[in-house]
C-alpha positions in Angstrom: -18.3 7.9 12.2 -15.2 9.1 10.2 -16.5 12.6 9.5 -18.6 15.2 11.3 -20.1 18.5 10.3 -20.6 21.5 12.5 -22.5 24.8 11.9 -22.1 28.0 13.9 -23.8 31.4 13.7 -23.3 34.6 15.7 -24.2 38.3 15.5 -23.2 41.5 17.3 -24.3 45.1 16.9 -21.7 47.8 16.1 -20.8 50.2 19.0 -18.8 53.4 19.0 -15.6 53.5 21.0 -15.0 49.8 20.8 -12.0 48.2 18.9 -13.1 46.1 15.9 -11.8 42.5 15.7 -12.9 40.0 13.2 -11.3 36.6 12.8 -8.6 37.5 15.4 -7.6 40.5 13.3 -7.7 44.1 14.5 -9.4 46.2 11.8 -9.4 50.0 11.5 -13.1 51.2 11.7 -15.0 53.9 13.6 -17.0 51.3 15.5 -16.4 47.9 17.0 -18.7 45.1 17.9 -20.5 45.1 21.2 -20.2 41.9 23.3 -19.2 40.6 26.7 -15.9 39.5 25.2 -14.1 41.2 22.4 -17.1 40.7 20.2 -15.3 38.7 17.5 -18.3 37.5 15.6 -16.3 35.3 13.2 -14.3 33.4 15.9 -17.5 32.9 17.9 -19.3 31.3 14.9 -16.3 29.0 14.3 -16.1 28.1 17.9 -19.8 27.1 18.0 -19.4 25.1 14.8 -16.4 23.1 16.2 -18.2 22.4 19.5 -21.4 21.5 17.7 -19.6 19.0 15.4 -18.6 16.9 18.4 -21.8 17.5 20.4 -19.9 19.4 23.1 -22.5 22.2 23.7 -22.0 25.8 22.6 -19.8 28.8 23.4 -22.3 30.0 26.1 -22.1 26.7 28.1 -18.3 27.1 28.4 -18.2 30.9 28.7 -21.4 32.3 30.2 -21.9 35.9 29.1 -22.7 36.8 32.7 -19.3 35.6 34.0 -17.1 38.6 34.7 -13.9 36.5 33.9 -14.7 36.8 30.2 -15.3 40.5 30.1 -13.3 41.8 27.1 -11.6 38.4 26.7 -9.8 37.5 23.5 -12.0 35.2 21.6 -9.0 33.1 20.6 -9.3 31.6 24.2 -12.8 30.3 23.3 -11.4 28.8 20.0 -8.6 27.0 21.9 -11.1 25.3 24.2 -13.2 24.2 21.1 -10.0 22.8 19.5 -9.2 20.8 22.7 -12.8 19.4 22.6 -12.5 18.1 19.1 -9.0 16.7 19.8 -10.3 14.9 22.9 -13.1 13.5 20.7 -10.5 12.1 18.3 -11.1 14.5 15.4 -9.2 17.1 13.4 -10.3 19.9 11.1 -10.5 19.1 7.4 -11.8 22.5 6.3 -13.7 25.6 7.4 -16.1 27.6 5.3 -17.4 31.0 6.6 -19.6 33.9 5.5 -19.7 37.3 7.0 -22.8 39.5 6.6 -22.2 43.2 7.2 -22.5 46.5 5.4 -19.1 47.8 6.5 -16.2 47.6 6.7 -15.5 46.0 3.3 -14.1 42.5 3.9 -12.8 41.7 0.4 -9.6 43.8 0.7 -8.6 42.1 3.9 -10.1 38.6 3.4 -6.7 37.2 2.8 -5.3 38.6 6.1 -8.3 37.3 8.0 -7.9 33.9 6.3 -4.2 33.7 7.3 -5.0 34.7 10.9 -7.9 32.2 11.3 -5.7 29.4 9.7 -3.0 30.2 12.2 -5.3 30.1 15.2 -6.7 26.8 14.0 -3.3 25.4 13.1 -4.3 24.4 9.6 -3.2 25.4 6.2 -4.8 28.7 4.8 -6.0 26.6 1.9 -8.4 24.8 4.3 -10.1 28.1 5.3 -12.6 30.1 3.3 -13.6 33.7 4.2 -16.5 35.2 2.2 -18.6 38.3 2.8 -22.0 39.6 1.8 -23.9 42.8 2.4 -27.3 42.6 4.2 -29.2 44.2 1.4 -32.9 44.9 2.2 -32.7 43.3 5.7 -32.3 46.4 7.8 -29.2 45.1 9.4 -26.7 47.7 8.4 -25.6 48.3 12.0 -25.1 44.6 12.7 -22.4 42.0 11.8 -23.3 38.4 11.4 -21.1 35.3 10.8 -22.0 31.8 9.5 -19.4 29.0 9.8 -19.4 25.4 8.7 -16.6 23.0 9.7 -15.8 19.5 8.4 -14.0 17.2 10.9 -12.3 13.9 10.1 -11.5 11.2 12.6 -7.8 10.9 13.4 -6.7 7.4 12.2 -3.9 5.5 13.9 -0.8 5.5 11.8 -0.6 2.4 9.6 3.0 1.7 10.6 2.0 1.7 14.2 -0.8 -0.8 13.6 1.7 -3.1 11.8 4.2 -2.8 14.6 1.5 -3.7 17.2 0.5 -6.7 15.1 4.1 -7.9 14.9 4.5 -7.5 18.7 1.2 -9.4 19.3 2.4 -12.2 17.1 5.8 -12.5 18.8 4.1 -12.7 22.2 2.6 -16.1 21.2 5.8 -17.8 20.0 9.0 -19.0 21.6 12.4 -17.5 21.7 13.7 -19.4 18.7 10.7 -18.4 16.6 11.2 -14.7 17.6 14.9 -14.9 16.6 14.0 -16.3 13.2 11.2 -13.7 12.7 13.7 -10.8 13.5 16.2 -12.3 11.0 13.5 -12.6 8.4 12.3 -9.0 8.9 15.9 -7.8 8.6 16.4 -9.7 5.4 13.1 -8.3 4.0 14.2 -4.7 4.8 17.6 -5.1 3.0 16.0 -6.6 -0.1 13.5 -3.7 -0.2 16.3 -1.2 -0.7 16.5 -0.7 -4.5 19.6 0.4 -6.2 19.2 3.3 -8.6 18.8 2.3 -12.3 21.5 4.8 -13.2 24.8 6.1 -11.9 24.2 9.5 -10.2 27.8 10.4 -10.8 27.0 10.7 -14.5 25.0 13.9 -13.8 26.9 17.1 -14.5 
């Protein structure tokens, strides 16, 4: 399969006296998100989406909430493990689409900063990351933050030049020394003829 899709969801209640972090970004707000780690609801959702896309389990199977080692941990650690899992499975991220659901703080003014930070953590261009936000109108969830994340993965294909080189090596293994010599000469002549001279004299430009 050349592509895979993963979906992740997470939620945390707000709690006084706790720093607020969303998408790896520290945000000024009277309350933070309660959780065993730093409570970064967005990174948790993305982590689960990545792990789910390659059938590697979920964030809890790697980092049990009862394990004291992850108390207050930076959620970027969880994300790094998920990135290793998709790399080991032979995939890379094509794009990430996320939606935050919370009453406050307002995400629109800082969505660009969150997008840049998430892209940096995932090592992908910001244009491959979408950060959206909604308010939980009528749901009675004004004191909770939720995050939904969808990721698209694509299989990492072997470079075409490498495949050609392997094919040439395999071919030379089945012939004698004279034939190898002639093939190398032919390849050399082909490369020289492939170099095209410019149709105009660049010295004419002023």
